[in-house]
Phi, psi and omega in degrees: 000116178274130180303136178228019179237130177277175183296316181298318179299316180295317181295317179299317180296319179296317179295318178296318178297320179295318179297316179298317180297317179298315179298321181291312186284344173270354177088006179293319177244128182216181179073207183297318179300319179297317180292318178297316178294325178293321176295318177300320177297321177297321177295319178300316180294315181298316180291329177291322181293319182269356180057031180222126176249116182297337179284339178285327187301310182297333181266357179071023181276152175202130174257005178283135180296147180293142178255000000 
C-alpha cells in the first residue's frame, strides 16, 4: 500500500474522529446513529495511522505531496 494521504488530510480526519467521539461519549449522539458514527471515527483514525485511504485508490486520488 503506497501512502495516498497528506498531512492535512490526516489531521482533519483525526479531528473529525475526536469530535465524533466526544459527541458520542457525552451522550449528544446515541443509539444506532451514534454507533455508526463511532465506527466511522474508527475508520478515520485507522486510515490516518496508515496514511492510506482505500477509497482514493480506485479514483487515482492522492493528497500526498509529490516526491
